[in-house]
C-alpha positions as CSV (number, residue, x, y, z in Angstrom):
1,M,-31.3,-24.5,13.6
2,T,-28.0,-22.8,13.3
3,S,-25.3,-25.1,11.8
4,I,-21.7,-23.0,11.8
5,A,-18.1,-23.1,11.1
6,F,-15.1,-22.3,12.6
7,V,-12.3,-19.9,10.1
8,F,-9.2,-19.0,11.1
9,P,-7.3,-16.0,9.6
10,G,-3.9,-15.8,7.9
11,Q,-0.4,-14.2,7.8
12,G,-1.6,-10.6,7.3
13,S,-4.2,-10.6,10.0
14,Q,-1.6,-9.5,12.5
15,S,-1.2,-6.5,14.7
16,V,0.8,-5.1,17.5
17,G,-1.4,-5.7,20.8
18,M,-3.7,-8.7,19.5
19,G,-4.4,-10.9,21.6
20,R,-3.4,-9.0,24.8
21,A,-7.0,-8.1,26.4
22,V,-8.3,-11.7,26.0
23,A,-5.5,-12.7,28.1
24,A,-5.9,-10.3,30.4
25,A,-9.4,-11.0,30.9
26,S,-9.1,-15.3,30.5
27,P,-6.9,-17.1,32.6
28,A,-7.6,-19.9,29.8
29,A,-6.6,-17.5,27.1
30,A,-3.9,-16.4,29.2
31,A,-2.4,-20.5,29.3
32,V,-2.1,-20.8,25.7
33,F,0.1,-17.9,25.2
34,A,2.4,-19.4,28.3
35,A,2.2,-22.5,26.4
36,A,3.0,-21.0,22.8
37,D,6.2,-19.0,24.8
38,D,7.3,-22.7,26.3
39,A,7.0,-24.2,23.2
40,L,9.6,-21.7,20.8
41,G,11.7,-20.9,23.9
42,E,11.1,-17.3,23.8
43,S,8.2,-14.8,24.4
44,I,6.2,-14.8,20.8
45,S,3.4,-13.2,23.7
46,S,5.4,-10.4,24.0
47,L,6.0,-9.6,20.1
48,A,2.3,-10.0,19.6
49,W,1.2,-7.6,22.5
50,D,4.7,-5.5,22.1
51,G,5.8,-5.5,18.9
52,P,7.9,-3.9,17.5
53,E,5.6,-4.0,14.5
54,E,8.5,-4.9,12.2
55,L,9.7,-7.8,13.5
56,L,5.6,-9.4,14.3
57,N,5.6,-8.8,10.4
58,R,8.4,-11.2,10.0
59,T,6.9,-14.5,8.3
60,E,8.8,-16.5,11.2
61,N,7.1,-14.4,14.0
62,A,3.6,-13.4,12.4
63,Q,2.3,-16.8,12.0
64,P,3.0,-18.2,15.6
65,A,1.8,-15.4,17.0
66,L,-1.0,-15.7,15.2
67,L,-1.6,-19.3,15.8
68,A,-1.5,-18.5,19.5
69,T,-3.7,-15.9,19.2
70,S,-6.7,-17.7,17.0
71,I,-6.6,-20.7,20.1
72,A,-6.7,-17.9,22.4
73,Y,-9.8,-16.6,21.8
74,L,-10.8,-19.6,20.9
75,V,-10.5,-21.1,24.5
76,A,-11.4,-17.8,25.8
77,A,-15.0,-17.8,24.0
78,S,-15.7,-21.2,25.6
79,E,-14.7,-20.0,29.1
80,R,-16.7,-17.2,28.8
81,A,-20.4,-19.4,27.1
82,A,-19.6,-21.7,30.2
83,A,-19.4,-18.5,32.7
84,A,-23.0,-18.2,31.5
85,G,-24.2,-21.4,31.9
86,K,-23.8,-21.9,27.9
87,E,-21.5,-23.5,25.4
88,I,-19.6,-23.3,22.7
89,P,-21.7,-25.9,19.7
90,A,-19.4,-28.0,18.1
91,P,-18.7,-26.6,14.4
92,A,-20.1,-28.5,11.4
93,F,-16.6,-27.4,9.6
94,I,-13.2,-25.8,10.2
95,A,-11.0,-24.1,8.2
96,G,-8.1,-21.8,7.8
97,H,-7.2,-19.4,5.2
98,S,-3.4,-20.0,4.3
99,M,-1.4,-20.4,7.7
100,G,-4.6,-20.5,9.1
101,Q,-4.6,-24.2,8.3
102,Y,-2.6,-24.8,11.5
103,S,-4.5,-23.1,13.2
104,A,-7.3,-24.9,12.2
105,M,-6.1,-28.4,12.5
106,V,-5.2,-27.4,16.6
107,A,-9.0,-26.7,17.0
108,A,-9.9,-29.8,15.5
109,G,-7.5,-31.5,17.6
110,A,-5.2,-33.2,14.8
111,L,-2.4,-31.3,15.7
112,D,-1.2,-30.1,19.4
113,L,-0.7,-26.4,20.2
114,A,2.9,-26.8,21.7
115,D,3.7,-28.8,17.7
116,G,1.2,-26.4,15.9
117,V,3.5,-23.0,17.0
118,R,6.9,-24.6,16.4
119,L,6.3,-26.1,12.7
120,V,4.5,-22.6,11.6
121,R,7.8,-21.1,13.0
122,A,9.8,-23.4,10.8
123,R,7.4,-22.9,7.9
124,G,7.7,-19.2,7.9
125,V,11.7,-19.6,8.0
126,H,12.0,-22.0,5.1
127,M,9.2,-20.2,3.0
128,Q,12.0,-16.9,3.3
129,R,14.5,-19.5,2.4
130,S,12.6,-20.9,-0.5
131,G,13.2,-19.9,-4.1
132,A,16.7,-18.1,-3.2
133,G,18.0,-16.3,-6.4
134,R,14.7,-15.9,-8.0
135,D,13.0,-12.5,-7.3
136,G,9.6,-13.5,-5.7
137,A,6.6,-11.2,-5.6
138,M,2.7,-11.3,-5.3
139,A,0.2,-8.9,-6.5
140,A,-3.4,-8.3,-5.4
141,V,-5.9,-7.9,-8.1
142,L,-8.9,-6.3,-7.8
143,G,-12.5,-6.2,-9.9
144,L,-11.3,-8.6,-12.7
145,D,-14.0,-11.5,-13.5
146,D,-13.4,-14.9,-13.1
147,A,-13.9,-16.0,-16.7
148,A,-10.6,-13.9,-17.5
149,I,-8.5,-15.4,-14.9
150,P,-7.1,-18.3,-17.1
151,E,-6.1,-15.8,-19.6
152,L,-4.3,-13.6,-17.3
153,V,-2.3,-17.2,-16.2
154,R,-1.8,-17.8,-19.7
155,Q,-0.2,-14.2,-20.8
156,A,2.0,-14.0,-17.4
157,S,2.7,-17.2,-17.6
158,A,5.2,-16.4,-20.6
159,R,7.1,-13.6,-18.6
160,G,7.8,-16.3,-15.8
161,V,6.5,-18.5,-12.4
162,F,3.2,-17.4,-12.2
163,A,0.2,-19.0,-9.9
164,V,-3.1,-17.4,-8.9
165,A,-2.5,-17.8,-4.7
166,N,-5.7,-16.8,-3.4
167,R,-9.3,-16.7,-4.8
168,N,-10.6,-14.7,-1.9
169,S,-13.9,-13.5,-3.0
170,P,-15.6,-12.6,-6.4
171,G,-13.6,-10.4,-8.1
172,Q,-10.8,-10.1,-5.5
173,V,-7.9,-13.0,-6.5
174,V,-3.6,-12.5,-5.0
175,V,-1.4,-13.4,-8.1
176,S,2.3,-15.0,-6.8
177,G,5.7,-15.7,-8.6
178,E,8.7,-14.3,-10.2
179,R,8.8,-10.6,-10.2
180,T,8.8,-10.4,-13.7
181,A,5.6,-11.9,-14.5
182,I,4.0,-10.5,-11.5
183,D,4.9,-6.8,-12.6
184,A,3.4,-7.6,-15.9
185,A,0.5,-9.6,-14.4
186,A,-0.3,-6.2,-13.3
187,E,-0.7,-4.7,-16.4
188,I,-2.0,-7.7,-18.3
189,A,-4.8,-7.5,-15.3
190,K,-5.6,-4.1,-16.3
191,S,-6.2,-4.8,-19.9
192,L,-8.5,-7.5,-19.5
193,G,-10.6,-5.5,-17.3
194,A,-9.4,-5.6,-13.7
195,K,-10.0,-2.3,-11.6
196,R,-6.7,-2.1,-9.7
197,A,-3.7,-4.7,-9.6
198,I,-1.4,-3.5,-6.6
199,V,1.8,-5.3,-6.2
200,L,2.1,-6.3,-2.8
201,P,4.9,-5.1,-0.2
202,V,6.3,-8.9,0.4
203,S,9.4,-11.2,-0.9
204,V,7.9,-14.9,-0.9
205,A,5.9,-15.9,-3.2
206,A,3.4,-18.0,-1.4
207,H,1.4,-20.3,-2.8
208,S,3.1,-21.0,-5.8
209,P,5.7,-23.2,-7.3
210,L,8.5,-20.8,-5.9
211,M,7.7,-22.4,-2.5
212,A,9.1,-26.3,-3.6
213,E,11.8,-26.0,-1.5
214,A,9.7,-25.4,1.2
215,A,7.5,-28.2,0.6
216,T,9.9,-30.2,0.7
217,A,11.5,-29.4,3.8
218,M,8.5,-29.3,5.6
219,R,7.5,-32.7,4.1
220,T,10.3,-33.6,6.2
221,V,9.8,-32.0,9.3
222,L,5.7,-32.8,9.6
223,A,6.8,-36.3,9.4
224,T,8.5,-36.2,12.7
225,V,5.0,-34.7,14.3
226,T,2.0,-36.7,16.0
227,F,-1.3,-36.1,13.7
228,R,-4.3,-37.4,14.8
229,D,-7.7,-37.7,12.7
230,P,-9.5,-34.3,13.4
231,T,-12.8,-34.5,15.5
232,V,-14.4,-32.0,12.7
233,P,-14.1,-32.2,9.0
234,L,-11.3,-29.6,7.8
235,L,-11.3,-28.3,4.5
236,A,-7.9,-28.5,1.7
237,N,-7.3,-24.9,0.3
238,A,-6.6,-26.0,-3.3
239,D,-10.4,-27.8,-3.5
240,A,-12.4,-27.8,-0.4
241,R,-12.3,-31.5,-0.2
242,P,-12.9,-32.6,3.1
243,I,-9.9,-33.7,5.4
244,T,-10.8,-36.3,7.6
245,T,-7.5,-38.4,8.8
246,A,-4.4,-37.4,10.2
247,D,-2.6,-38.5,7.2
248,G,-4.5,-36.0,5.0
249,A,-4.2,-33.4,7.4
250,R,-0.3,-33.4,6.8
251,A,-0.7,-33.6,3.5
252,E,-2.8,-30.4,3.4
253,L,0.3,-28.8,4.8
254,V,2.9,-29.9,2.3
255,E,0.3,-29.1,-0.9
256,H,-0.8,-26.0,0.4
257,L,2.5,-24.2,0.0
258,T,2.9,-24.9,-4.2
259,A,-0.9,-24.8,-4.4
260,G,-3.4,-21.7,-4.4
261,V,-6.2,-21.1,-1.6
262,D,-9.8,-21.2,-2.9
263,W,-11.4,-19.4,-0.3
264,V,-14.7,-18.9,-2.6
265,R,-15.1,-22.4,-3.0
266,A,-14.8,-23.5,0.4
267,V,-17.0,-20.8,2.0
268,Q,-19.5,-22.0,-1.1
269,A,-19.0,-26.0,-0.6
270,M,-19.5,-25.4,3.7
271,Q,-22.8,-23.0,2.7
272,A,-23.9,-26.1,0.7
273,A,-23.3,-28.3,3.5
274,G,-26.0,-26.2,5.4
275,V,-23.6,-23.5,7.0
276,D,-25.6,-20.5,7.5
277,T,-23.1,-19.0,10.3
278,F,-19.5,-18.3,10.1
279,V,-17.1,-17.6,13.0
280,E,-13.9,-16.2,12.1
281,V,-11.7,-17.8,15.1
282,G,-8.6,-15.0,15.2
283,P,-7.6,-11.3,15.1
284,G,-9.3,-8.8,12.7
285,K,-12.2,-9.2,10.1
286,V,-10.3,-10.1,7.2
287,L,-12.4,-13.5,6.8
288,T,-15.8,-12.0,7.5
289,N,-15.4,-9.5,5.1
290,L,-14.6,-11.8,2.7
291,I,-17.4,-13.9,3.3
292,K,-20.1,-11.1,3.5
293,R,-18.9,-11.2,-0.2
294,I,-19.3,-14.6,-1.0
295,A,-22.3,-15.3,0.7
296,P,-24.0,-12.5,1.6
297,D,-27.2,-14.5,2.7
298,A,-25.1,-16.2,5.4
299,T,-23.7,-14.3,8.9
300,A,-20.4,-13.8,9.5
301,I,-19.3,-13.1,13.1
302,A,-15.8,-11.7,13.9
303,L,-15.0,-13.6,17.4
304,E,-12.8,-10.9,18.2
305,D,-15.7,-8.6,18.4
306,A,-17.6,-10.9,20.4
307,L,-15.4,-11.3,22.8
308,A,-15.3,-7.6,23.2
309,A,-18.6,-7.2,24.0
310,D,-20.2,-6.6,27.4
311,P,-22.0,-8.9,27.7
312,F,-20.3,-11.4,25.8
313,D,-22.6,-11.6,22.3
314,L,-22.5,-15.1,20.3
315,P,-26.0,-14.9,18.8
316,F,-25.6,-18.9,17.9
317,L,-25.1,-19.9,21.5
318,E,-28.8,-20.3,22.0
319,G,-30.3,-23.1,19.9
320,A,-27.2,-23.8,17.8
321,A,-27.2,-27.2,16.0
322,H,-24.5,-29.8,16.8
323,A,-22.3,-31.4,14.1
């Protein structure tokens, strides 16, 4: 029997046109975009479908657009399966990468869609403001042995605020902090054996101590929103611990702003618990490709591809184990 997990991508997976085809084909998906537009009081759907790209890529726009698109894909898949006399099996786990945690919480019933899109809009605004006056930056480090990461942190931290933001797959980490430390880290990483170190074109030092102001602001915002116990276990970004309560879900959305995302640990924890099929629920294949590197013996499926297939192609619809 197959055991599946739903995983939700974060910022960086957005692209102009995302969700347009699925909304045109699925009344349920179209309703998700309409609800997101109503919640924000503006057409985030038009921005997702038509751009312009530079406006969509702004943090406060990319995040609600991604959440709406991811949930639209999920409900469209359920609708397509039902039309074929089948159903999407309940996942054993749900996990989101960074901002994808909000999409995951909506999917797990911990958070309403309208609250979710409003929260990620606020999150993006507060992230952009956090650390004002301190030049934030991020860099991708490729091909560095995991054993060398503590030394990278030690040396780079001497140059300024520095943290490992994302451990995405073996040999791929993203670091975050003050630009002086990030620029230094790019060279230090190469001296420690990294194949490449690329400073990213961003101005927000996500998942670093520079997001402390955003975390404080979001704690206040999140306290005003109703959370419920998730219907499926979620996994925390920093350490892959299960989140099973409303209070735990709310706390996670504060903590993950300043803590890192250990995606390797999350995937390995789900696989150790019996998951053999991972379904990326959202635009693109970023998580699908990472999972193939982390767990090469598992099946990783991009729901975007399955929805585009005619006939609808989700191999786990037959004989899947329910959580």
